[in-house]
Each structure stands twice: as C-alpha cells, then as structure tokens.
N, C-alpha and C positions, 0 to 999 in steps of 0.2 A: 759566165760560170767557168769553173775549171774541171778538167777531168784528167785522170791518171792513165797512162798507157805504158805498161812496163813490157818491153819487147823481149825477145829471146836474147838480144845482145845488150840489154840494159845492165846497169851496174847494181849497186846495193839495193836491197828491198826498200821500197818507199820512195825511190828516186822519182821526182816529177819529170816526165819526159816531154809532155806537151800541155799547154794550157790555153784555154779560150780567153775571150775578151773580158769577161766578168770575173767576179770573185765570189766563191761560196764560203761563207763564214761558218764557224762552229755553231753559232746561234741559229743560223738557218737550218743546219742539219738537225739540231736538237728539236727545233720547232716542227720540222716536217715529220720526224719520227714520233713526236708527241701526239700528233693528230689522232692516231688510232691505237695508241698503246696505253695501257694502264700505267700509272706513275711508277709502280715498283719494277717495271720492266727496264726502265732506262737508267743507265749508269753514266754519270758525269763527274763523280768525285775523282780527283786526279790519282789518289793513291789506289783506290779500288780499280780504276781503269788501267793503271800501270800493271797491277797484278794480273789482269785479264789479258794483257797484251803480249805475252810470251809463253812458250812451252818450256820443257825441261832442258832444252839445248842451250846451256848457259854461254856457249861461245857464239851463238847466232845473234846478230843484231836485231833490234826491234825498234820500229818507228813509234811515233806518238799518235794514238788514236784520238779522234774528236769526241767519240761517244761509244758506249757499249750497250747492247740490248740482250737481256736474258729472256729469250723467247720461251713461251709455254705452248704454242700451237703453230700449226702450219700456216694459218691465216696471218699470224704475227710475223712469221718469216716472210710471207708474201709482201706484207706491208713494208718491211725493212728493205727488201730488194727493190720494190717499185720506187720507194723514196730515194734510195741511193742512186738508182739508175737515172732518175729525173734530175738529180743534182750532180751526177758524174762522180760520185764518191765510192771508193773501193769498199767491198764487203769482205771481211776476213772471218770465216766460220771457225769455231773451236768447240771442242768437247770438254774433256777433263784436263786438257793441257799437259798430258803425259808424254807427248811426242819428243823425239830426240834429234830433230833435224831443223827446227825453226819453222816448220810448216804452218803453225798456227800463230806465228808472230805478226804483230800489227805492222802495217805500212803506214807511213805518215799521212795523216788526214783521213784515215779509214774509219769505218764503223766495225767494231768487233761484235760478231753475232754469236753469242754463247748459247749452245743447244743442250747443255747438260741438264736442264730442267724438263726437257721433253724426254722423260726417262721411263715411259711405260712399256710393259710387255702387253701388247694389244690383243694378241690371240695366240693360242697354242693348239695346233691341230694334230693330235696323235695319230689319227688315221692316215694322214698324208705326210707325216714327218716334216712339218713346217711350223714355223712361228713367225709372227709379225711384231716388230718392235720399233719404238721410236729411236732416233739417233743417240739420245742421251742415256739410254739404258746401259748400265755397266756390264761388262763382259761376264763377270762372275755371277751377277744377279740373274742374267739370262740363263746361265748354266744351272743355277739353283732352281729357277722356275720350271725349266723343262725337265729337270731331274725328277720332279714330283710326278711326272707322267712316264717315268722310265725311259727318258730320252736324254740325248747328249749333244751339246754344241762343241765340237772339238777345238777350233782355233783358240790358243791359250798363250798370248804374249805374256812375258814376265810381269807386265803391268795390269794383268787381268783383274786384280782386285779393285782397280781404280779406273782403267781406261774404258772408254765408251765404244759401243758398236759403231757409231758414226765415225769416230776417229779411227777405229780398226778398218772400216771400209775405205776411208780417205787414203790410208797408207798401204792397204792390202796386207795387214798385219799377219804375222805367222805365229811363232811360238814353239814350245817344246815338242808338241805332238805333230807338227807339220810334216815331219819326215814321212810318216806313214799315212796321215789323214788329210794333208793338204792345208792350204792357207785360206784366208778370208774369202778370196774370190771364188774358191771352190764351193762355198756355202751360201753365196748371195744369189738367190733366184730372181728377185725383183726388188724394185725400190721406187719411191716417189721422190721427186726433186723439184725445187723451185729454180727456174732457169730463165734465160733470156735469149736474145739473138734471133733465131728463126721463128720463135714465138715472142709474145710481149714479155718484157722483163716483169717478173713476179708471177707468171703463169706456172701452173703445176703440171708436170708430165708424169705418167706412170710408165715405167720401163720394166721389161722382163715379164715374168709369169710365175705361176705357182706350180706348174707341172715339172716333172723331173727332166723331160725332154721338150725341145721346141726350137725351131730354126726360122720362125717367121720374122724376117727383117734382120738388120745388122745387130750385133751383140752390143747394144748400148749400155747394158748393165756392166759388162766387162770393161767398157771404156771408162765408166764413172768410177769403178772400184780402182783405187790407187791413183786417182787424179788429184788428190790433195785439195779438194774444194775449188779447183780452177775452172770447172765446167758448170757449176751450180751448187745449190745447197740441198743436201739429202735430208728429207724429213720423215722417211719411213723406210724400213728394210724388211724384206721377206727372206727368212733364212731357212736353208735346208738343215735338217737334223738327222741324227743317227740313233739307233737303239743304244741304250747305255751298255758299256762294256760288261761282259760276263767274266767270272773267274777272278782269281787273285793274281795280280801282276807280280812278275819276278823282276828283281833289280840285280844288275850285274855291275860291279865296280872294278875298274882296272886302274892300277897305279903305275905311273911311268916316271923314269928318272930323267927323261928328256922330252921336251915339248914336241919335237918333230916325230919322235917315236909314237906318241899318242896319235898323231896324224896318220902315221903308217897303219895303225890299228883301224882307224876309220876307213881308210882305203881298202884294207884287207876284208873288213866286214862287208863292204859294198861288193868287192870282187867275188865274194863267196855267195852272193845273192841273198843276203840276210837283210831284213827290214824291221828293225826294232821299232816300237812305238815312239821311243825317245832315245836319242844318243847325243849327250851333252858333254862339253869339255870345260873344265875349270883349271886354271894354272894355280901354282902355289900362292902367288901374291893375292889372288882373289880369295882363296880359301882362308888365308891368314887374316885378311881384312874382315871377312865375315865372322871368323872365330873371335877376333879381338872385340868385335862389336856385340855379338849375340851369345857367345859362349855355348855353342851347340855341341861341344865335345868332339869336334871333327879333327882327326889328325892331319897335319900339314907337312909330313916328311917328304912326300912325293913332289916332283916338279909339276906333274899334271895328273888329273883324274879324269877318266872317262866314265860317265854314268849312262848306262843303258837300261831301258825298261821294256819288257816283253809282256804283252797283254793277251797273247794267244792262250786260250784255256787248255787244260789237260796235258796229256803227254806230248802233244805237238809243241806246246809252249815250253815245256821242260827241255825238249830237244833243241828248240831254237835258242834258249838261254845257254845251254851247254855249248852250242856252236859259236855263239858270240864270245863266250868266255875263252874258248879254244883259239879263236882268231886273235884275241888280245894277247894271250900267252905266247902264241907263235911268233909275234913280232917283238917279243922281249919285255912284256910287262913285268914289273917288279913283283906284283902279286895280283891275283884276280879273285874276287869273292862273289858269291851269289846269295841272295836273301829274298824271302817272302815276308819279312817282318815289316809291316807298314810303317811303324814308328821309326825304325832305323832308316828305311828308305826315304821317308818324308824329310828327315833331317838333312839328308844329302841334297834332295831336290829343293828344299828350302834355302840351302846355301847357294844354290844356283840362282834362285830368284832374287836373293838378297845381295848378290855380288855387286850390282851397279850402285845401289844406295850406300853399301859399305865402303866402296871406293870413293864415293863423293865426299865422305867424311874426311878423307885424307888430303883433299885439295881439288881445284878445278879439274874436271874430267872432260876430255875431248873424245867423243864416242864415234867409233867406226862401225860400219854395217856392211862390210864387203861380203861377196858370195862368189865362190869359185866351184868348178866341177869337183865332185867328191874325190876323184883320183888325184887332184892337185892340192888337196888340203895340206899334205906334208910340205910341199914346195912353198905354199903361202905362209905356213907357220915359220919356215926357215927365213922367208923374206921379212916377216915381222921382227924376228930377232936381229937381222942385219940392219933393218931400218932404225930400230931402237939404238943400236950401237953407233951407227953412222951419225945420228943426230943427237946423241947423248941424252936421250929421253927414256923414261920408264914406261913400258907398255905392258899392261896386264891383259890377259886374254881369256874371254869366255866365248863359247860358241855353241850354236846348234850344229854340232860337228857333222852329224849324219847327213845333212843336206848341204854342207859346204858353206854355211852362213856363219862367218866369224865376226866377233865383236872385239877387236883390239881397242883397249881403253888407255888413252894417253893421259898420264897423271902428271900435273905440274904443281910446284909450290905456289901457294897464293901470293900474288903481288910480284912475281918474278917475270919481268917483261922479256928477258932473254929466253927463258924457258918457254914462254908462250910462243915466241917466234919459232923456236926449234920444234915445238909441238905441231904448229901449223904446217911447217915444212914436212914433217913426218907424216902428217895426215894426208897430204897430197901425194906423197910417195907411196903410201899404202894403196891409195886409189889406183895409181898407175900400175902398181905391181899386180893388183887384182885384174885389171884390164888386160895386162900382158899374159895372164894365165887363162885367158878366155872367160873371165869372170865379169862381175858387175859391181858398180860402186854402191849399190844399195839393195839389200835382199828383202828388207821389211820395214825399215824406218822411214822410207820415203826420201825424196830429193830435198824438199824444203828449200832452205837457203844454203845450208852447208855443202850440199852436193851438186849445186848447179854447174859449176865449172867442170867437175868430174864427169857429170852426165854428158856434157858436150864433147868431152874427150872420148867417151865410150861409144856414143851413138853415131851411126852413119849420118853424114850431112843431109842426105835425102830423107832419112827418117825424122830428123829434127825439123826439116821443112814441112813434112806432113803433119807433125804434131802442132806446129805453129799455126798451120792452116785450119786444123780442126778447132783449136782453141779460139781463133779469131772468128770462125763461123758461128760457133756456139755462144760466144761472148764478144760481140764486136766492140762493145764499150770497154772491154778488158777491166771490168770491175770485180770479177770473182777472184779473190786471193791473188792479186797480181804479184809478179816477181818470184813466185814459187814454182819449183819444178822446171 
C-alpha cells in the first residue's frame, strides 16, 4: 500500500513524499468506505467530487480526491478515519467551503470528508450560558437558535450566513465583533474529535469542559482550535455564550481623504483607551464595487470610511460614541456622523460584508489576511500603497481595523498571466511587510496552502520544530489534512 507524508518542508499540497511497496487503488478506497456507510453518503461522481475539493481561495491549488463522504454522524466519521488510516489515505475535512486560504482543498489521492450535514444544535443551556453544536451548524443558525433564549454567540465572520462552526473552529475565525468580544477560541469550551496516534485511529476523545474555569491538564482545546483539521476531525463543539446585548447601538462613520489618515484614526482611538464593539475600514474601491453591484445608495466620494459601532447602553454609550467621533475628527476626517438609525447603519455594515464577493465580480482576487499591532495600522496601510505601486497591481483594502487585521485584496484581470505573477509577488511582499511590523501573516483565515511559506518566515525555527513534533505525535501516519499549515 502507499501512504502520504507531507512534511514541514514538502512542496505543493498533495505531493507524494513516500510510498510503500503496494498500491492502494481508488476502487479499494471506495470498497472500504462502502462497508459501513449508506450509499448516499459516498461521492464518486467526478464533477461533484471536484466541487467538494476546494474552498473559496481560487489561487490555491487543489489535488484530485479519490472519493468524498458526506457524513451524518460521529460514527460515520470514525469509520472514514479508520478506513483511511488502514489504507494510508489522507483525510481532508471540510465544512461549507467558505475558507480563503485553501485549508479545505483536496490533496491528491485523499478522501474529502464533508461535515456540513452534521448541522444540529444539540443543546442550549441558558442557565450556564453554553450550547452544544455539531460542526456543520451554520454560524448564523446558531446565533438565531440561542437568540430565542435571550443569548448571543459573538464571533461573526463576514461568511457567517454560510460558514460552519467546524470551519470557524478550524481557522479560529474572528469577524466584525472580535475587537471587543474576542474570536472563536474565546468561546470554545470543549469539543469531541475523532483522532489517531496516541490512541487508535478512529477513536473519539472529549476535550475541554463545560465550566467557565478549569486547568486540569494541558489546553488541548486551544491546540485544536485553529489547527485546520491537521490534528483530527472535530465532531462536536461546546460553545460559551453571552447575554444578548441591551440597548440601541450607535454607529459612527468617519470619511477620510487618505487611506493612511484612516489608519491614524484607528491608532488614535486605541491610544485614547476606547473599545468600540466594531471598527471596520473600507476603501473607495470596495465601496464602489458594492454600490455598482447592490445599489445600496452609499456615497463613494471619500478615499476610505471607518465604521464604528458602540453597544454600551445609555449615557455611557453616548459618551463613548462622542469620544470616537472626536478621535476621528482630530486626525483630519473629512466628516464624521453618528446615527442610531438601524436601517442606515445596516446598509453600511452590509457593504462591509459584501465587499469581498463584490470584488470577485471584477476578476480573480488574491486575498490577504495580515494582522499588525494597532499602533502600526497606519504604517501597514502605507506599505500596502507602496507595494501596489511597486508591482503595478491594484489592491483594494477592507479591514477589521480596530484589531489591526487588514485584508488587502489584490485584483487581477482574468487570463492575464503577467498580472498574476505580479500579484503573487505583491502577496509575498505584504506578508513580509506585516512580519517586519511585528505582525502576523494570518489573523483569521488560517495558513492553509497560501500562507505556508509566509508562516515559516514568521515563526521561530524552534517553534516550527515544536509544532511539527506535536503533529507527528498526534498523527504519526500524517493523514489528517496533510500539507496544510
């Protein structure tokens, strides 16, 4: 039989590094999977399988899977992992496929394990502010379910209407509210996962707890969150909840004639000790793309807009909103406005959520996900402009500006090979610029395939060695999503 072992120094995803004496054929894989799976779970149709074999990162390569499985239970996941371990076949878990780094892309010869049909909210416990969900539960569906109990699940990536909790866990997703309320890792109390290595492949382990505090043993939950499916397959997640926000939120909008000036406003807001629930940035190109597509009636005269939201109730919230508006004005905003009109505010935040798909309509988009210290947002915005000019590429910018997480979006004409090469050069230069500013190559999208080289430039060699050792200990066959991260 053969087996794949993609090491920290391996090349492209799906590269076969070592092979045994025998050969495992696709028919053997399908036969093994079929033994304990209902017929509708197995996918072998080439077109359907191809659609299951990649996420939304159109620049990330994808290999050719030998089969797909649409699991509906933990027992079915166990069977898939046991079968693949026995044959030495990689397992690539996926949720809704909304990722932007290639983390759910197939590697050649793998089985794609689709968890999107394991989508139930299993329990809501209002007394203890927790809920238990399956990995395929959609983020917004979880929010809606807990809202019926007066509760709130804060992490809200722009893909929340479609992305799954399992995918959010895999990448430690953030979103618009993470500045004040934290990211996915801050809300995962426990999980169940199908693993291998120290236990038999296909065994289930329960990690974490339901209590708000607990230090018994190492933080294995924290290790799994953000691991992009490389340590095992998550089959259940216990989430921390919060009471639903009270009061009417206030929205503050600042318009700037210069992108770097908008970054100075972010730094000024931080310097003054202000923490809005949301602080987002959109440049003119993003606003125009959304307006041309959806006709929301948003003006696009400014070079950049900062959108802040304050959810503190009463007079304290009003004072906080005034202070944020003053910070924007003090660094030279063209104008600043405040509003408690939900419809008006929602149009602006809808523009933020729609920015990426609006830009995709214009041509292939290479998406960045860099994060820098908040005080260095102006410097990073300046670097974005310089890198765009140096490589003669167009870079649109959206950002969770309040926590320094910027998404420069490199847009290229379809079919232009020279532009594609220039975009890839700019992509790597943006990573290096973020690292030089004490930042990171990924704030929330994950390493996947696109950021592997950048991650190696960012992390200390000793840290990389520790990570490799952990992965090889927990997955000695290296079948869990090899070649990612």
